[in-house]
N, C-alpha and C positions, 0 to 999 in steps of 0.2 A: 567251912574251912576249905581253902583252895587245895586241889590235888597237887602233889609234888611232881616235878618234871620226871623223876624216875618212875613214879607210879603211872604217869601218862604213857611213857614208852612201854611199860610192861603191858598196859592195856592194848596198845597198838600191836604188840607182838602176838597177842592172843586172838586178834580179830579174824573173822572168816568172811569171805566174799561170795560164797556159793550156796545154791539151793541145798537144803538138807541141814543147814547150820542150826535150824531151830527144831530139828527132829521131824519136820513135816516131809511129805513125799516130794521127791525132786520134780521140778517142772519139766515138761516135755522139751526136748532139745538141748538140755543142759547136762553135759556129761558128769557122771558121778562115779569115780573109781570105787571098786569094791573095798569096803572098810578093812577087810583082812589083809589086803595087799600091802607089803611093806614099802612100796614105792613104785616109781615109773622111770623107765630109762628111754631117752630119745636117742636113737641110734643114727649115726652118720649124718649129723647136721653141721652146717657151716655157721660158725658163730661170728657175730659182729662184735669186735672189741672196741668200745668207744675211746679207750685210752690210746691205743695205737692207731685206730682208724682203719683197721684192715679186717677183711673177712678171712677166717681161718680155713684150713683144710678140714674135711669132715672129721668130727669128733663125736663122742657120746657125752650125754649129760644125764646124770642120775639125780632124781628128785626123791627125797624122803620127807614125808609129811609136807611142811610148807617151805622147805629150804632146798637149795642146791647142795647135794652131798658130795658130788665129785664131777670133774670134767676131765676128759682125756680120750685117747684112741683105744678102742678095744677094752672098755671097762668090764671087769668081772663084777657081776651083780648077783644078789640072792636069787635062787630059782623061782620064787613066787613073784618076782618083780614084773610088772606089766611093761611090755615093750611097744614102743611106737617107732616104726621105721621112718626115719627122716628123709631118706633117699636124696641126700644132697641139698635139701631145702635150707633155708636161712633162718637162724634163730637170733632174735634181738632181745635186749632187756625190754620189759614192759614200758610202753611209751607214757610220757607226761604230756598233757596239754596245760600250758602255763598261764593261760588267761581265759578263764571261764566265768560265767555269772549264772550258776545253776539255780539260784533262788528263783529266777524267773520261771523255772519249770513248775513251781507250785501254783502258778496262775493259770495252768492248763489242766484239762481233765486228768484224773489220776492215772489212767492207762497210758496217756501220752507221756506223763512224767516217768513212768516205769520203763516204757520203751526207749525214751531218750537216754536215761542213765545206762540201761543195758546196752544200748547202741555203742556207747563209748568203749565198754569192755570188749564187745565182740569185734570192734575195729582195732583192738590192740592197745587202747588207751586205758591203762590200769591205774593211773594216778592223774589227778588234776590239781592245779593251783587255782583256787577260786578267789577272784579279785574284787569281790564286793557283793554283800548280801546281808540281810538281817542276821545277827549273831545267833539267836535262838534257832532260826530256820536252818542255818548251816550246821550247827551242832547236831541237830536232830538228823539231818540228811546224812552227814558224815558218819554218825553212829550207826545208822541203819544200813548204809551201803557197805560199811566195813564188817558189820556183824551178819549181813545177809538177812536181816529181820524185817518184819513188816514195818512200813513207814507210817508215822503219824505226823503229817506235814500240813501246813495251813493252806486251805483253799481261800479264794478271794473273800475277804471280810471275816475270816475265822481266825482264831488264835492258835498258836503252836500248842499241840497236845489235844486238839479237838478230836474226840473219839470218832466222829463221823468221817474223818479223813483216814482212818486206819486201813491199811491194806491187809488182805487175807493171804497173800502170797509173799514169798521172799522178794526183797528189793535188791537186785543185782546192780552194782555200779562201781565206779572207780574209787580208790582211796582219795579222800578229799583233804587237801591241805588248805585251810581257809583263812581269809583275812577278817571276815566279819564286815562291818560297815565301812564305807568310804569316808575318810576323815578330811575335813577342810575347814578353813576359817569361814565364819558367817559372812554374808548369806550363802546358803548351800546351793551350788549349781544344780545338783540333782535332788534337791529337796522335794520336788514333785513326785519322785519315786516312793517317798515315804507314805503317799496316799494308799498305794496298793501293796507296798512291802514296808511296813513300819520298821524303822531302824536301818534302812538301806544306806542312808547318809547321816552323819552326825557331825556336830561342830567341835572343833578343837581350838577354842579361842584363848584359853588360859593354861598355864602350866598345871594348875590344880585339876582342870578338866581333863588334860592329857593323862595325868596320873590315874584318875578314876577310870578312864577309857582303857588304858593299858592293863590295869588290874582286872577289868571285866573280860578283856580278851583272853588273858591267861586262864582265868577261872572257867571260861567256856571252851577251852581247848584250841583256840586259834594258834596258828603257827607263824603268822606274819601280819604286818600292818600295811594297809593300802591307803596312801595319801593321794589326794586329788587337788589340783589347781592351787589356789592361793593359800598362803600361810605366813604368819609372822615369823621372821627368822629366828628370834630368840625362843619362841614357843616350839618351833620346828626342831631346833637343836635339842631342846629338852626332850622332845618325843623320840628322836633318833637315839639319844644317849640312854633314855629310859627303856626303850625297846631292847637295846643291846644288853642291858643288865638283866632283863627278863627272858632273854633267849629268843626274842622275836625279830625276824627279818623285816626290813622296810622296803617296799616297792613304791615308786612314785610315778604318777601320771601328771605331767605339768599342766594339763588342761587343754584349753581351746587352741586355736590356730597360732595366735601371736599374743603378745602382752602377758606373758606368764609372770605371776607374782611369786612363784617359787620355781625358777628355771632350773634346767638340768645341772648347769655348772655349779650353782649355789648349793643345790641338794647334794651333789657329788662331794663338794667340799665339806658338807656337814656329816658325811658318812653313809649316804644312801648308795646301795650297790646294785639296784635293779630299776630300770626305767621302762615305761610302757608306751608303745606306739612309735612307729617309724618316723612320724612327723615331730616327735618331741624335741629334737635339736633345733628346729627351724628358727626360732627367735634369736638364738645365740650364735648362729652361723650365717646371718645375713651379710650381704656385701657391706662394706664400711659405710657408704653413704646412706644406705637404708638403715643400718644399725644405729647410726647417730640419731636419725629421725625417730626411729622406733623407741629408743631408750629415753629420748627427751619426752616423748608422749607418755611413756610409762610412768615417769616420775612427776610430771606436772599435772596438777588438778585442773579440772575444767577444760579438758582438751578433747571432749567427746566428738566434736565436729571434725577436728583435725584427724583424729584417729579413724573416723568413718571415711574420710577422704583417703587416708593412707592405705587402708586395707585393700581396696580394689586395685590400686596400683601394684601392690606387692603380689596379689593373687594373679593379676594378669601376667606377671613375670613367671610365676610358678617356681620351678626348680632353678631357673636362671636368676632368682633373687638371692641365691646362696653362694657363699664363698667356699669352694671345695677345700681350700687349704685349711680353713677353720674346722671343717669336718675331720680332716686328717689329725689336726691338733687335738680335737675332742676325743678321737679314738685313742690317741696315745695316753691322754689323761685317764680315760676309762680303763684301759688296760692296766695302767699303773695302780689304779685303785681296786682292781679285781672286780669291775662292774660288768653288768650284762644289759643287753637291750632285748625287749620282747616286741617285735615290730607290728604284729597283728595286721599284716598287709591286706588280707582278704576281707577286712572289715568294710571295705568300700564296695564289695560285690553286692549288686542289687539295691544299693542305698538310694538311688535316684527315685525309683518308684515309691519307696517308703516315704521319702522326703516330699514327693508330690502329694501323696495321700495326707500327710500331716498338714501341709500348707493348705490343701483344700478344706480340711476340717477347721483349721484356724481362721481361714478367710470366709468360710461359708459359701465358697464358689463350687459350682459343678465342674468347671473346667478352668485350669490356670491359664493366664496369658502366656504367650510364647516367650516373652521377655523374662518372665518369672522362671519358667522351665530352663531357659538358657542360663540364667544366673545360677540356678541350683547345679546344673550340669558342669558349669565352669568351676564352681566351688569344689566339687568332688574331684574333678579332673586335676585341679591344682593340688589338692591334698594328696592325691595318689602319686602325682609326679614328684612332689617333695619327699614323700615317704620312700619312694623307690630310690631316689638319688641318695638319700641318707643311708639306706640299707646297703646299697651297692658300694658306696664309698667306705663305710665302716667295715663291711665284709672284706673288702680288699686289704684293709689294714688289720685283719685278723681279730676283729672284735668278736667276743663271744655273744651269741644270740640264743634266745629261747624261743621255742615254738608255742604260739598261743593264738587263739581265734577271737577273743572278745565276744563270745556268744555261748550258746548252750546246745549246739547242734553237732553231734558226733561226726558228721561228714565233713565238717569244716577244718578239722585238724589236718587231714591229708591235703585239703585244698590250700591251707596256709603253707605247708611244706612246698607245694608246687610254686606258689607265689614267691617264696624265698629263693627257690632255685632260679626262677626267671630273673631275679635281682642279683644273681651272681654268688649266692651262698652255696658252697659246695655240698654235695650229698653227705659227706662225712660230717661237716659242721651242722647240717640240719639234723642229722641223727643224734649227734652229741647234744644239740639243743632240745631234744625230746627225751634224752636218757640221762647221760652223765651230768650235764651242766645243771639242770634243775635239782638233781639229787645233791650235788655239791652245794648249791646255793641254799637249799633248805636244811643242809646238815644231816642228810640221811644216806650219804653215799656208801656207808658201811652196810646198808640194807638194800638199797635200790640203785638202779642206774647202770648196772654192769652184770656180767655173767661170771660168777666165780663161786667156789665152795663157800658156804656160809651165808650167801646172799639169799634174800627172799625169792622164791620161785615165781616171780611175775615175769612172764616170758611171752614173746610173740613169734609164731612160726609162719614164715612167708614162703610162698611158692617161687618168687623171683627175687633177684639180687637188687636191693634198694640203692646200692652204690653205683650201679649201672644207670639207673633211672629212678629218681626219687618217687615217682608215681607208683613204683612197685611196692611201696609201703601198703598199698591197698590190696595186695595179693595175699590176704590173711588166710592161712589154712587152719590155724587153731590158736587159742590164747590159753595161757596158764596163769591162774590167779591163786597165789599161796599154794602152789603145787597141784591145783585141781584144774582139769582140762575143761575148757568151754569152747564150743564150736564157734567158728567165725559167723558174722552176721550173714544172713541169706543174700546171695548176689542178686 
C-alpha cells in the first residue's frame, strides 16, 4: 500500500542529518551539542531575509531541537542554552542546489560518495533537488542522508540493497528532493545511462505508461517529475495533469540545441512551471527568418540533410541568432505563469577536454585533428553565448531563477552563483534562487527557505556579506542542520 502524503511529511519532520542519529559515536570534526542542553542561541548575527531582500541589523536566533524558536534583539533564553557569538556574521537559510544528479556518485568508491555528500552540507547546501537518477537509488540515498544512517547503495554492477555496499559510519548529506528517472518518448536520448545506472531514463509513450510511472514515483517518495526532450503533446498534457493531482511538480529540459519536440512555450502552456538550462529558450526565440526555416525543418519528414546544413549556420551566429524581443515576451509569459528557470551556466566549464576525450575514444584516435577540436570549441562557445544572453535578458525582466549545477560536485554550487552574477543576476536574486524560490516551488516554504520562528533550523553562518559580493557565499563559518552544528568544510 502506498504511504499517504501526510505520513510522508511526518516522516520528513522526524529525520536527522547528523552523526549520532543511530546511537553510534560521533565522527571526528562533526559537532554534537550536549544532549541535555535545551537549545542554542546565535548572538548578534545579521539575517538575510529573502522576502525583503535585505540584511538585518544584528539579532539573536534561538534554536530548540530542530526548529527556530525565536528571532529578535536581546533574546532572553534559558540558563543552560549554549551560546554562539555571531559577532556580526551573516546568517542565511540553508541553501538549495536545484539541479544535481547524485546517483552518479554510486559509481565511485564509497569513501568518495561519502565525502561528496558531506561536502554539500559543509558548503552550506542543506537541500538539493535531484533531477534524474534511478528511483530506488535515490530513495535509498535520500533516506540515509536524512536519517544520518549507513548507506546501502549500488556499486557498479550491483543491485540496490547489496550488503557489500553498506557503510559502517553515518552518511551526512543534504535533504534530497528527487525526481527519479528522466522521462521521454522513445527512443531515449540518455538510454545509454541505463547500462551503468538501470532506470536512469524511462519511456513515457502512452497515457497508461505515464499513470504507472507517476504511481511508482509517489510510492517511492519522489517529489517531482523530470521530463526530457521529446514528448507527444497529448501524453505530456496527461502527465502534467496527473502529476498535479498527485502533488508532484514537473520540471522540463527541452533537450538538445535546437529542434525541440516539446519546446518551452508548449510545455509552459500545458502547465509546466520550471525549465532547465539557460539555452532552453533558443529554438523559440530565433530571428524570424531562422525561425521559419527551423520550424519547417521540424515538421517535415526526411529533412535530415537540410537540418544538418541549418545547424552550422545558426551556431556560427550564436547569440546573434536570437531575437531579444522574443526573449522579453517569453519572460512576461513565464512571470504570468509563475514559472522559473534553472540556468546551470557553469555546466560548460571544462567540457571541451571531456568532449575531446569522448571523441578520441569513439574514433579510436590518439590525437584529434585540429578541425575536430575547433568544431567542438565552437559548439560549446555557441551554447555558452546563447545561454548567457538568455539569462541576462530574462534576469533584466525579473524572471525568477533557481541555482543549480547539473552535476554532483559540492564546489559547483557557488561556482554557478558566480556565473549567474556575471550574467547580470543580482546577489539578492541569486540568494533567493538558492533559498526561498526552490522552497516555494517544492511547496515546503513553511519549513525551509527563510529564517523565522517555526522554520526548520537549516542555516548557514557566513563570515562575509554575500550581498556585497556573491562569492562571499563561500565564507562559511558553520552550518546548522535540523538545529545541530556542523563545521564548514576545511579551507
